[in-house]
C-alpha positions as CSV (number, residue, x, y, z in Angstrom):
1,M,-145.8,-144.8,-111.2
2,I,-143.6,-145.9,-108.7
3,K,-141.0,-146.6,-111.9
4,I,-141.9,-142.9,-113.1
5,C,-141.2,-141.4,-109.6
6,L,-138.1,-142.9,-109.2
7,F,-137.0,-142.2,-112.5
8,L,-138.1,-138.4,-112.2
9,L,-135.9,-138.3,-108.9
10,F,-133.0,-139.9,-110.9
11,I,-132.9,-137.2,-113.3
12,N,-133.4,-134.6,-110.8
13,F,-130.5,-135.6,-108.8
14,F,-128.1,-135.3,-111.7
15,V,-129.4,-132.6,-113.5
16,G,-129.5,-130.4,-110.0
17,K,-125.8,-131.5,-109.2
18,A,-124.8,-130.7,-113.0
19,T,-126.1,-127.1,-112.5
20,A,-124.4,-126.9,-109.1
21,Q,-121.2,-127.2,-111.1
22,D,-119.5,-124.9,-113.3
23,S,-117.4,-124.5,-116.1
24,S,-114.0,-125.5,-114.9
25,K,-112.4,-128.8,-115.6
26,V,-109.1,-128.6,-113.2
27,E,-110.3,-128.2,-109.6
28,W,-108.7,-129.1,-106.1
29,M,-108.8,-127.3,-103.1
30,K,-105.6,-127.0,-100.6
31,V,-105.8,-125.9,-96.8
32,Y,-102.7,-124.3,-95.0
33,F,-102.3,-123.6,-91.1
34,N,-99.4,-121.7,-89.9
35,M,-99.0,-123.5,-86.6
36,P,-97.7,-127.3,-86.0
37,G,-100.7,-129.7,-85.9
38,D,-100.4,-133.5,-84.8
39,I,-100.0,-135.5,-88.1
40,S,-99.9,-138.4,-86.0
41,F,-103.9,-138.0,-86.6
42,A,-103.1,-137.8,-90.5
43,M,-105.2,-140.1,-92.9
44,P,-102.6,-142.0,-95.8
45,D,-101.0,-139.5,-97.5
46,N,-103.1,-136.3,-96.0
47,E,-100.9,-134.5,-93.8
48,A,-101.7,-130.8,-93.4
49,N,-99.5,-128.1,-94.8
50,D,-97.6,-126.1,-92.5
51,E,-96.7,-122.9,-94.0
52,Q,-95.4,-120.5,-91.4
53,N,-96.2,-117.6,-93.8
54,L,-99.6,-117.2,-94.7
55,V,-99.2,-114.2,-96.3
56,Y,-97.2,-115.7,-98.6
57,T,-99.8,-117.9,-99.8
58,L,-101.4,-115.2,-101.4
59,I,-98.2,-113.3,-102.7
60,H,-97.6,-116.3,-104.4
61,L,-100.6,-116.4,-106.1
62,I,-100.7,-112.6,-106.9
63,D,-97.3,-113.2,-108.4
64,S,-98.4,-116.1,-110.6
65,A,-101.9,-114.0,-111.9
66,K,-101.8,-113.3,-115.3
67,F,-105.1,-111.1,-115.6
68,S,-106.9,-109.8,-112.6
69,I,-106.7,-109.4,-108.9
70,D,-109.8,-108.4,-106.7
71,L,-108.5,-108.2,-103.3
72,C,-110.9,-107.7,-100.2
73,V,-109.5,-108.0,-96.8
74,Y,-110.6,-106.4,-93.5
75,D,-106.9,-105.1,-93.1
76,L,-104.0,-104.3,-95.2
77,E,-100.6,-103.7,-93.7
78,H,-98.4,-106.1,-94.8
79,P,-95.3,-104.2,-97.1
80,D,-94.7,-107.2,-98.8
81,L,-98.4,-108.0,-100.1
82,V,-98.2,-104.3,-101.2
83,H,-95.1,-104.9,-103.3
84,A,-96.7,-108.1,-105.2
85,I,-99.9,-106.0,-105.8
86,V,-98.0,-103.2,-107.5
87,R,-95.4,-106.1,-109.3
88,A,-99.0,-107.5,-110.6
89,K,-100.2,-103.5,-111.5
90,K,-96.8,-103.0,-113.3
91,R,-97.2,-106.7,-115.8
92,G,-100.6,-105.0,-116.9
93,L,-103.3,-107.0,-114.7
94,R,-106.0,-105.3,-113.4
95,V,-106.2,-104.8,-109.7
96,R,-109.4,-103.9,-107.4
97,I,-109.3,-103.5,-103.6
98,A,-111.9,-103.4,-100.9
99,T,-111.0,-102.9,-97.4
100,D,-112.2,-101.9,-94.1
101,D,-112.9,-98.0,-93.4
102,G,-111.7,-98.6,-89.8
103,N,-108.5,-100.0,-90.5
104,R,-107.5,-97.3,-93.1
105,T,-105.2,-95.7,-90.6
106,D,-104.9,-97.7,-87.6
107,G,-101.7,-98.8,-88.3
108,R,-100.0,-95.3,-89.2
109,T,-96.9,-95.9,-90.6
110,L,-97.9,-99.2,-92.3
111,D,-101.1,-98.1,-93.3
112,E,-99.2,-95.0,-94.9
113,Y,-96.8,-96.5,-97.0
114,F,-99.7,-99.2,-98.3
115,L,-101.4,-96.4,-99.4
116,A,-98.9,-94.2,-101.1
117,Q,-97.6,-97.6,-102.7
118,L,-101.4,-97.8,-104.2
119,A,-101.1,-94.6,-105.2
120,Q,-97.9,-94.5,-107.1
121,A,-99.2,-97.8,-108.8
122,D,-102.3,-96.0,-110.1
123,I,-104.5,-98.5,-108.2
124,Y,-107.9,-97.6,-106.7
125,S,-109.6,-98.8,-103.6
126,I,-113.1,-98.3,-102.0
127,D,-113.8,-99.3,-98.2
128,D,-117.2,-99.8,-96.6
129,D,-117.7,-96.4,-95.9
130,G,-117.8,-96.0,-99.4
131,D,-114.6,-93.8,-99.4
132,I,-112.7,-94.0,-102.6
133,Y,-109.0,-94.0,-102.5
134,N,-107.6,-92.0,-106.0
135,P,-104.0,-92.7,-106.9
136,D,-103.6,-89.1,-107.0
137,G,-103.9,-89.5,-103.2
138,S,-107.2,-87.5,-103.0
139,I,-109.9,-89.1,-101.3
140,S,-113.8,-89.2,-102.7
141,D,-115.5,-89.2,-99.4
142,T,-119.4,-90.1,-99.0
143,K,-120.7,-92.1,-95.7
144,K,-122.4,-95.2,-96.1
145,V,-125.0,-96.4,-94.1
146,N,-123.9,-98.7,-91.2
147,S,-120.3,-98.0,-92.2
148,G,-119.8,-98.8,-88.3
149,S,-120.2,-102.3,-88.9
150,D,-116.9,-104.1,-90.0
151,M,-115.9,-105.2,-93.8
152,H,-114.5,-108.3,-91.8
153,H,-113.8,-110.6,-95.4
154,K,-110.5,-112.1,-96.0
155,F,-110.7,-113.3,-99.7
156,A,-108.9,-112.6,-102.9
157,V,-110.2,-113.8,-106.6
158,I,-107.2,-114.7,-108.5
159,D,-107.7,-114.1,-112.5
160,H,-111.2,-114.1,-113.3
161,L,-110.7,-112.0,-116.3
162,S,-108.9,-115.0,-117.8
163,P,-110.7,-116.3,-120.8
164,D,-110.0,-119.6,-119.6
165,K,-112.3,-120.6,-116.3
166,N,-109.6,-123.2,-115.4
167,D,-107.4,-120.1,-114.4
168,D,-110.0,-118.9,-111.7
169,I,-108.8,-119.0,-107.8
170,L,-110.1,-118.1,-104.9
171,W,-108.0,-117.4,-101.7
172,A,-109.9,-117.4,-98.1
173,G,-110.0,-118.0,-94.5
174,S,-109.1,-116.0,-91.4
175,T,-105.9,-114.7,-92.2
176,N,-105.8,-110.7,-92.0
177,M,-102.9,-109.5,-94.3
178,T,-101.2,-108.0,-91.4
179,W,-97.5,-108.6,-89.4
180,T,-99.7,-110.0,-86.7
181,G,-101.6,-112.4,-89.2
182,N,-98.3,-114.8,-89.5
183,F,-98.0,-114.6,-85.7
184,N,-101.7,-115.4,-84.9
185,T,-103.0,-118.7,-85.3
186,N,-104.8,-119.2,-88.8
187,V,-106.0,-121.2,-92.0
188,T,-106.0,-120.0,-95.2
189,I,-108.0,-122.2,-98.0
190,V,-106.7,-121.9,-101.5
191,I,-109.7,-123.5,-104.1
192,K,-109.3,-123.6,-107.7
193,D,-112.6,-123.7,-109.4
194,S,-114.9,-121.1,-111.3
195,G,-117.7,-121.5,-109.3
196,V,-116.9,-120.7,-106.1
197,A,-114.4,-118.4,-107.0
198,Q,-117.7,-116.3,-109.4
199,A,-119.9,-116.5,-106.0
200,Y,-116.9,-114.5,-104.0
201,L,-116.5,-112.4,-107.1
202,N,-119.8,-111.4,-106.9
203,E,-119.7,-110.6,-103.4
204,F,-116.9,-108.5,-104.2
205,E,-118.6,-106.4,-107.1
206,Q,-121.7,-105.3,-105.0
207,M,-119.2,-103.8,-102.8
208,W,-117.3,-102.8,-105.6
209,G,-120.3,-101.3,-107.3
210,G,-120.2,-103.0,-110.6
211,S,-117.9,-105.4,-112.8
212,G,-116.0,-102.0,-114.4
213,D,-112.5,-101.0,-113.8
214,L,-113.3,-98.4,-111.5
215,P,-115.6,-98.3,-108.5
216,N,-118.7,-96.9,-108.3
217,Q,-119.3,-94.9,-105.2
218,E,-123.5,-94.7,-105.7
219,K,-123.8,-98.2,-106.6
220,A,-121.5,-99.7,-104.0
221,R,-123.1,-102.0,-101.3
222,F,-121.9,-103.1,-97.8
223,H,-123.3,-104.7,-95.0
224,K,-127.3,-104.8,-94.8
225,D,-127.5,-103.2,-98.1
226,K,-126.0,-106.3,-100.0
227,T,-128.5,-108.6,-101.6
228,L,-128.6,-112.5,-102.1
229,H,-125.9,-113.1,-105.6
230,S,-125.6,-116.6,-105.9
231,S,-126.4,-120.0,-104.8
232,Y,-125.3,-121.8,-101.9
233,T,-124.3,-125.1,-103.0
234,Y,-121.0,-126.0,-105.3
235,W,-118.8,-129.0,-106.3
236,V,-115.1,-128.9,-106.4
237,N,-114.7,-132.3,-108.2
238,S,-116.8,-134.7,-106.1
239,T,-116.6,-132.5,-102.8
240,K,-119.7,-130.2,-102.2
241,I,-119.0,-126.9,-100.8
242,E,-121.5,-124.5,-99.2
243,I,-120.9,-121.2,-99.4
244,Y,-122.5,-118.1,-97.1
245,F,-122.1,-114.4,-97.0
246,S,-123.5,-111.8,-94.3
247,P,-124.7,-110.2,-92.6
248,W,-128.5,-110.8,-92.9
249,D,-129.8,-108.5,-95.7
250,R,-133.0,-106.0,-95.2
251,N,-135.2,-108.0,-97.2
252,R,-134.5,-111.1,-95.1
253,K,-134.0,-113.1,-98.5
254,K,-130.3,-114.5,-97.6
255,K,-130.1,-117.6,-95.3
256,L,-128.9,-116.6,-91.7
257,I,-125.5,-118.2,-91.3
258,S,-126.0,-118.9,-87.7
259,E,-129.6,-120.9,-88.7
260,R,-127.7,-123.0,-91.4
261,I,-124.5,-123.7,-88.7
262,V,-127.3,-125.0,-86.3
263,E,-128.9,-127.2,-89.2
264,V,-125.7,-129.0,-89.9
265,L,-124.5,-129.5,-86.6
266,K,-128.5,-131.1,-85.9
267,E,-128.3,-133.1,-89.3
268,Q,-124.4,-134.4,-89.2
269,A,-123.1,-134.7,-86.1
270,Q,-123.3,-138.0,-84.7
271,H,-119.8,-139.0,-82.9
272,D,-117.8,-135.8,-82.3
273,V,-117.6,-132.1,-82.5
274,K,-114.7,-129.8,-82.0
275,F,-114.3,-126.1,-82.6
276,S,-111.4,-123.5,-82.7
277,A,-112.4,-120.2,-82.1
278,F,-111.3,-116.6,-81.8
279,S,-114.7,-115.8,-79.7
280,I,-117.9,-117.7,-79.3
281,T,-120.7,-115.6,-77.7
282,P,-122.4,-117.7,-74.8
283,G,-126.1,-117.7,-75.6
284,I,-126.1,-117.3,-79.2
285,A,-127.8,-120.2,-81.2
286,V,-124.5,-121.7,-82.3
287,S,-123.3,-121.7,-79.0
288,N,-126.4,-123.4,-77.5
289,A,-126.6,-125.7,-79.9
290,L,-122.9,-126.8,-79.4
291,W,-123.6,-126.9,-75.8
292,E,-126.6,-129.2,-76.0
293,L,-124.9,-131.9,-78.4
294,P,-123.3,-134.3,-75.7
295,D,-126.8,-134.1,-73.9
296,S,-129.1,-134.6,-76.8
297,K,-127.1,-136.6,-79.3
298,K,-124.1,-138.2,-76.9
299,V,-121.7,-136.6,-79.4
300,T,-118.1,-135.7,-77.5
301,L,-117.6,-132.0,-77.7
302,N,-113.9,-130.5,-77.6
303,G,-113.4,-126.6,-78.2
304,V,-110.5,-124.3,-77.8
305,I,-111.3,-120.7,-76.9
306,S,-109.0,-117.7,-77.3
307,N,-107.7,-116.6,-74.4
308,D,-108.4,-112.9,-74.2
309,F,-112.0,-113.9,-75.2
310,Y,-111.9,-116.9,-72.6
311,S,-111.1,-115.1,-69.8
312,R,-114.3,-113.0,-70.1
313,Y,-116.1,-115.8,-69.9
314,R,-114.9,-116.8,-67.2
315,K,-115.4,-113.2,-65.5
316,A,-118.9,-113.2,-66.9
317,N,-119.3,-117.0,-65.7
318,A,-120.5,-118.3,-69.0
319,I,-121.1,-121.4,-70.0
320,W,-117.9,-121.8,-72.0
321,A,-115.3,-121.2,-69.0
322,S,-117.9,-122.9,-66.3
323,E,-116.9,-126.3,-64.4
324,E,-119.6,-128.1,-66.9
325,S,-117.5,-127.4,-69.8
326,R,-114.6,-129.4,-68.7
327,K,-116.7,-132.6,-67.3
328,G,-118.1,-135.9,-69.2
329,L,-118.7,-135.6,-73.1
330,R,-117.3,-131.8,-72.8
331,M,-113.7,-130.6,-72.8
332,I,-113.7,-126.7,-73.7
333,S,-109.7,-125.3,-73.3
334,E,-108.6,-122.0,-73.4
335,S,-105.8,-121.5,-75.5
336,N,-102.0,-121.4,-75.2
337,E,-101.0,-119.9,-78.7
338,L,-98.0,-117.7,-79.9
339,R,-100.2,-114.9,-79.9
340,K,-104.0,-115.1,-80.7
341,L,-106.1,-118.1,-81.5
342,H,-107.9,-116.4,-84.7
343,H,-109.8,-119.5,-86.0
344,K,-113.2,-119.5,-86.7
345,T,-113.6,-123.7,-87.2
346,I,-116.1,-126.4,-86.7
347,I,-115.3,-130.2,-87.2
348,I,-117.8,-132.4,-87.5
349,D,-117.3,-136.1,-86.8
350,A,-113.7,-136.1,-88.2
351,E,-113.3,-138.6,-85.9
352,N,-116.2,-140.9,-86.8
353,P,-115.4,-144.7,-87.2
354,D,-118.4,-145.1,-89.5
355,S,-116.9,-145.1,-93.3
356,N,-120.4,-144.1,-94.5
357,D,-120.4,-140.8,-92.1
358,V,-118.9,-137.6,-94.5
359,A,-116.7,-135.5,-92.0
360,V,-118.0,-131.4,-92.4
361,T,-115.6,-128.6,-91.9
362,I,-117.0,-125.2,-91.3
363,T,-114.7,-122.3,-91.5
364,G,-114.0,-118.7,-92.9
365,S,-113.8,-115.4,-91.7
366,Y,-117.2,-115.4,-89.9
367,N,-116.7,-115.1,-85.7
368,F,-119.2,-116.9,-83.8
369,S,-121.2,-113.7,-82.7
370,T,-124.3,-111.5,-83.4
371,N,-122.2,-109.1,-85.3
372,A,-121.3,-111.5,-87.5
373,D,-124.5,-112.7,-88.3
374,M,-126.2,-109.1,-88.3
375,S,-123.9,-106.4,-88.9
376,N,-120.4,-107.5,-90.7
377,D,-119.5,-108.3,-94.1
378,E,-118.3,-111.8,-93.4
379,N,-118.3,-115.4,-95.5
380,L,-118.5,-119.2,-94.2
381,L,-117.7,-122.3,-96.1
382,I,-119.3,-125.4,-94.9
383,I,-116.8,-128.4,-96.5
384,Y,-118.0,-132.2,-97.1
385,S,-114.8,-134.1,-97.3
386,N,-113.0,-136.6,-95.1
387,E,-109.7,-135.3,-96.2
388,I,-109.8,-131.7,-95.8
389,A,-111.5,-132.7,-92.1
390,N,-108.8,-134.9,-91.2
391,Q,-106.4,-131.8,-91.9
392,F,-108.4,-129.6,-89.9
393,L,-108.2,-131.9,-87.1
394,Q,-104.6,-132.3,-87.3
395,D,-104.3,-128.8,-86.8
396,F,-106.9,-128.9,-83.8
397,K,-104.9,-131.7,-82.3
398,G,-102.0,-129.5,-81.8
399,I,-104.1,-126.2,-80.8
400,E,-105.5,-128.8,-77.9
401,K,-102.1,-129.9,-76.8
402,R,-100.8,-126.4,-76.5
403,A,-103.6,-125.4,-74.5
404,K,-103.1,-128.5,-72.6
405,Q,-99.6,-127.6,-72.0
406,E,-98.8,-131.3,-73.4
407,W,-97.0,-129.5,-76.7
408,N,-94.6,-126.4,-76.6
409,V,-95.6,-122.9,-78.0
410,P,-93.5,-122.3,-81.3
411,I,-90.8,-119.7,-80.8
412,P,-91.5,-117.0,-83.4
413,D,-88.6,-116.4,-86.2
414,F,-86.5,-113.9,-84.4
415,F,-83.1,-114.0,-85.1
416,K,-80.2,-114.0,-82.5
417,D,-77.9,-110.8,-82.6
418,S,-80.5,-108.7,-84.8
419,L,-81.2,-105.3,-83.6
420,Y,-84.3,-103.7,-82.8
421,A,-86.1,-100.8,-81.7
422,T,-88.4,-100.6,-78.8
423,G,-92.2,-99.9,-79.0
424,K,-94.4,-98.8,-76.2
425,L,-93.4,-99.9,-72.7
426,R,-96.4,-101.2,-70.6
427,D,-94.4,-102.2,-67.6
428,A,-90.4,-103.2,-66.7
429,N,-90.9,-107.1,-67.1
430,K,-90.8,-106.8,-70.8
431,L,-90.2,-104.9,-74.1
432,E,-92.3,-104.7,-77.2
433,L,-90.0,-105.2,-79.8
434,E,-90.7,-102.9,-83.4
435,I,-90.4,-106.1,-86.1
436,V,-91.5,-103.4,-88.5
437,P,-92.5,-99.9,-87.8
438,G,-96.2,-99.8,-86.4
439,F,-95.9,-103.1,-85.1
440,G,-94.4,-104.5,-82.0
441,F,-94.2,-108.0,-80.4
442,P,-94.0,-108.3,-76.6
443,I,-91.1,-110.2,-75.2
444,K,-90.2,-110.8,-71.2
445,I,-87.3,-109.8,-69.9
446,A,-85.4,-112.9,-68.9
447,G,-84.3,-113.4,-65.5
448,I,-85.9,-110.6,-63.6
449,R,-89.1,-109.7,-61.3
450,S,-90.1,-106.3,-61.4
451,P,-93.0,-104.3,-60.1
452,W,-95.9,-104.5,-62.7
453,I,-98.6,-102.1,-63.6
454,W,-101.9,-103.7,-63.4
455,R,-105.3,-102.1,-63.8
456,G,-107.8,-104.0,-61.8
457,K,-109.1,-103.9,-58.4
458,D,-105.5,-102.4,-57.9
459,S,-103.9,-100.4,-59.8
460,T,-100.2,-101.1,-59.8
461,T,-97.7,-102.4,-57.4
462,Y,-95.4,-99.9,-55.6
463,Y,-92.4,-98.8,-57.6
464,A,-94.0,-99.9,-60.5
465,T,-93.7,-96.4,-62.4
466,E,-90.1,-95.8,-61.1
467,A,-89.1,-99.4,-62.7
468,L,-90.9,-98.4,-66.1
469,K,-89.4,-95.0,-66.4
470,F,-85.9,-96.4,-65.7
471,L,-86.3,-99.0,-68.2
472,G,-87.3,-96.3,-70.7
473,T,-84.1,-94.1,-70.2
474,L,-82.2,-97.3,-70.8
475,T,-83.9,-98.1,-73.8
476,K,-85.9,-95.2,-75.6
477,G,-84.4,-94.1,-79.1
478,K,-82.1,-97.1,-78.8
479,L,-81.4,-100.4,-80.3
480,V,-81.3,-103.4,-78.3
481,R,-80.1,-106.9,-79.1
482,I,-81.5,-110.3,-78.5
483,S,-78.8,-112.1,-77.6
484,E,-80.4,-115.6,-76.2
485,L,-84.3,-116.7,-76.5
486,T,-86.5,-119.1,-75.0
487,I,-90.5,-119.7,-74.6
488,D,-92.6,-120.2,-71.8
489,S,-94.8,-123.1,-73.0
490,S,-97.3,-122.8,-69.8
491,K,-98.1,-118.9,-70.6
492,A,-96.9,-118.9,-74.2
493,T,-94.6,-116.1,-73.3
494,V,-91.4,-115.2,-75.1
495,S,-88.4,-114.4,-72.9
496,A,-85.1,-113.2,-74.0
497,R,-81.8,-112.1,-72.7
498,F,-81.1,-108.3,-74.1
499,E,-78.1,-106.5,-74.7
500,L,-77.7,-102.4,-75.2
501,P,-75.1,-102.0,-78.1
502,E,-74.9,-98.7,-77.5
503,N,-73.9,-98.7,-73.9
504,G,-71.2,-101.3,-74.3
505,N,-73.6,-104.3,-74.5
506,K,-75.1,-103.8,-71.3
507,D,-77.1,-106.5,-69.9
508,L,-80.5,-104.8,-69.7
509,G,-82.0,-107.2,-67.1
510,L,-78.8,-107.1,-65.0
511,A,-79.2,-102.9,-65.3
512,L,-82.4,-103.0,-63.8
513,V,-81.5,-105.5,-60.9
514,A,-78.3,-103.4,-60.2
515,E,-80.4,-100.2,-60.1
516,G,-83.2,-101.9,-57.4
517,F,-85.9,-102.0,-59.6
518,A,-86.0,-105.6,-60.6
519,S,-85.4,-108.6,-58.1
520,T,-83.6,-112.3,-59.8
521,S,-85.5,-114.7,-60.9
522,Y,-84.8,-118.2,-62.7
523,S,-84.5,-118.8,-66.2
524,N,-82.7,-121.3,-68.2
525,L,-81.1,-118.6,-70.3
526,L,-79.2,-117.9,-67.3
527,S,-76.0,-119.7,-66.7
528,N,-75.3,-120.3,-62.9
529,E,-72.3,-118.0,-63.3
530,E,-74.6,-115.3,-64.8
531,L,-77.6,-116.1,-62.1
532,K,-74.6,-115.6,-59.1
533,I,-73.7,-112.3,-60.9
534,Y,-77.6,-111.6,-60.9
535,K,-77.8,-112.2,-57.2
536,E,-74.6,-110.3,-56.1
537,A,-76.0,-107.0,-58.0
538,E,-79.4,-107.5,-56.2
539,K,-77.8,-107.9,-52.7
540,K,-75.6,-105.0,-53.6
541,A,-78.8,-102.9,-54.8
542,K,-80.5,-104.1,-51.6
543,N,-77.5,-103.0,-49.2
544,Q,-77.4,-99.3,-50.9
545,R,-81.2,-99.4,-50.3
546,K,-81.4,-98.5,-54.5
547,G,-85.0,-98.3,-56.3
548,M,-87.6,-100.4,-54.7
549,W,-85.1,-101.2,-51.8
550,A,-85.6,-97.8,-50.4
551,N,-88.7,-98.9,-48.6
552,P,-88.5,-103.0,-48.9
553,E,-91.8,-103.4,-46.8
554,K,-93.9,-101.7,-49.6
555,T,-92.1,-104.0,-52.2
556,W,-94.3,-106.5,-54.2
557,K,-97.1,-104.4,-52.6
558,V,-100.1,-103.3,-54.5
559,I,-101.1,-99.7,-54.0
560,P,-104.5,-99.5,-52.8
561,S,-107.5,-99.5,-55.0
562,N,-108.7,-96.2,-53.8
563,K,-105.6,-94.7,-55.1
564,K,-105.9,-93.8,-59.1
565,V,-103.2,-94.6,-61.2
566,D,-101.1,-91.5,-62.3
567,F,-103.1,-89.5,-65.2
568,N,-99.3,-89.0,-66.8
569,E,-98.9,-92.7,-66.2
570,L,-102.4,-93.4,-68.1
571,A,-101.4,-91.4,-71.1
572,E,-98.5,-93.5,-71.8
573,N,-100.5,-96.4,-71.4
574,P,-104.3,-95.7,-72.3
575,I,-106.9,-97.8,-71.6
576,N,-108.7,-99.7,-74.5
577,L,-112.3,-99.3,-74.4
578,N,-112.6,-102.7,-76.5
579,V,-111.3,-105.0,-73.9
580,A,-111.3,-103.1,-70.6
581,D,-113.1,-104.5,-67.7
582,I,-115.1,-102.4,-65.2
583,D,-112.4,-101.8,-62.9
584,E,-110.0,-100.6,-65.7
585,I,-112.5,-98.5,-66.7
586,R,-112.9,-96.6,-63.2
587,Q,-109.4,-95.4,-63.3
588,L,-110.4,-92.8,-66.0
589,P,-111.0,-89.0,-64.5
590,G,-114.5,-88.7,-63.6
591,I,-115.7,-92.2,-64.6
592,G,-117.8,-93.9,-61.4
593,P,-119.1,-97.4,-61.5
594,S,-122.7,-96.4,-63.1
595,K,-120.8,-95.0,-66.1
596,A,-118.1,-97.4,-66.5
597,Q,-121.1,-100.1,-66.6
598,A,-123.0,-98.1,-69.3
599,I,-119.7,-98.7,-71.3
600,I,-119.4,-102.4,-70.9
601,D,-123.2,-102.5,-71.6
602,Y,-123.0,-100.4,-74.5
603,R,-120.2,-102.9,-75.9
604,E,-122.1,-105.9,-75.2
605,L,-125.3,-104.8,-76.8
606,N,-123.8,-103.0,-79.9
607,G,-120.3,-104.6,-80.4
608,L,-116.8,-103.1,-80.3
609,F,-116.2,-99.5,-80.6
610,N,-114.6,-98.4,-83.9
611,S,-113.4,-95.4,-82.6
612,V,-113.0,-93.5,-79.8
613,D,-115.5,-90.9,-81.0
614,D,-118.2,-93.7,-80.5
615,L,-118.3,-93.0,-77.1
616,V,-120.8,-90.2,-77.0
617,K,-123.2,-93.0,-78.2
618,V,-123.1,-94.4,-74.7
619,K,-125.7,-93.1,-72.5
620,G,-124.5,-90.5,-70.1
621,F,-121.3,-89.3,-72.5
622,G,-121.2,-86.2,-74.4
623,A,-118.7,-84.2,-76.6
624,K,-117.3,-82.6,-73.0
625,T,-116.6,-85.6,-71.4
626,L,-115.1,-87.2,-74.7
627,S,-112.7,-84.6,-74.9
628,K,-111.4,-85.1,-71.1
629,L,-110.8,-88.7,-71.8
630,L,-109.5,-88.5,-75.2
631,P,-105.6,-88.6,-73.9
632,Y,-106.4,-91.9,-71.7
633,I,-108.5,-93.9,-74.3
634,T,-107.5,-95.8,-76.9
635,V,-109.6,-98.3,-79.2
636,E,-108.1,-101.5,-80.9
637,K,-110.1,-104.0,-82.1
638,E,-109.2,-107.7,-81.1
639,D,-109.3,-108.8,-84.8
640,E,-107.1,-106.7,-85.9
641,N,-104.1,-107.3,-83.6
């Protein structure tokens, strides 16, 4: 009897593994990161791929495709990507695109160009509102249930139509196809495996409404209306991968992703766990499971959280920013990246000395939040591989060293002597350069300190508005040139010397100092001789009582908080309802403490606002109030920036 049972178990194991495999014989997996990792942690012949332009990992796949492209990405704005898509269509490939409704027009010029190029190439696309964008420029409009949730995927299936299943490739990860995708800290995974590609294709075709060339509006399903369509376990050669899609379906047939993450943490964590997270909501199951590991299993826990979300946790006295998060076996840090830490990654036992323990990597588009579980379209991969976990470990060590200011933050690929238009001005200390129309990158003006605008308990420093207006007269409608560039690694802030070519190559920082709207500040971009010139200009401005020196007793002092920000200024710099704290929201006309708190409460309960129109869903706000606030508010989702 014992022999029979063992035989049955033996057969079951190998049959089970065989059925989990697929029809492709050529199988591999590659991971790409766009920020430097610490290769001193690399296993032999296992250095992580440092691909600075992650958008091009997809463009190269599209350019080499021969049969089909199925693209499902939260935000599509990068012009180089649309050119690759159009080239594929002209080669005769089938091209199908699904995206998020809220990001169809948020990029204005970039979105308009993207949609126009698709239309000219005779390419259809559908969004999670069920709207179909037709090649003739028309929109087949409808409204799906739960359209307010996000279609947050970032994946593509390449060459599914090929008769050879060895051609099927999946592209996935955390990277949005935007200009910010390359400046944010991201990861991309490319998997050549027909079974894995098929699982993602099944997810895509639920959204597309079928397997046909054209989208089917009536059959298209997003968010909670999607159903379980694939198995969870796959093999890429001998590497086991689990794949999950959210949100939880209406019939509760799917595995809840957060539950599976908690199970894996409890089952697999023996020695060390590391996470790098754009957001990780305190109090949810995943947060609790991670937090408990040092106490319950004596596992070391290291984490880095994107600085914008970390600051919110700090304000809320949440666990991830508490003193306890930096004691004992826990070390949680605030990110110090070039822009946003956009990862959604957990690494288990990557440094475990036990050779019998297989390390595990959890990653994908899935943010560690309730919305990702219950509302948004997301995907998650759980990869059982020492080699893959080691590459993620190298990347994490780089992120952690930048967070601890042990490593410099990499300088972006801006070119000296290039000319740029300026975007929105927020205060006189920095410029937002338009790298392309619709995308601005903030750079501090080196060598100066100007009055600043800040909406918190106090609204602004004296003379901040005047300094901002003066900067606007110098730069509005004109091009600026970067003459020197550096980075402050302690704050991940890019600084530059700027010249005005249309004004005799005038030094922009020196012009602000000379007019009394800035003082001189040390910068390694200023030589001793140049620093002397700045200080002489500052002394002259003080003697002539120019700008802020007209009332030097007010210089650098903040205007009392009971004085509202000028509404004309507020219209120039509207408040983002998705990130503003209660003091910022109270700057809005007619908004007191209770209404400001109502906005915060709604956001925490329901997730980010998809549009300013959603404000009427907040208790106490109606259409009349909304119309009054429209000039002063905006909605920008964190993940698309």
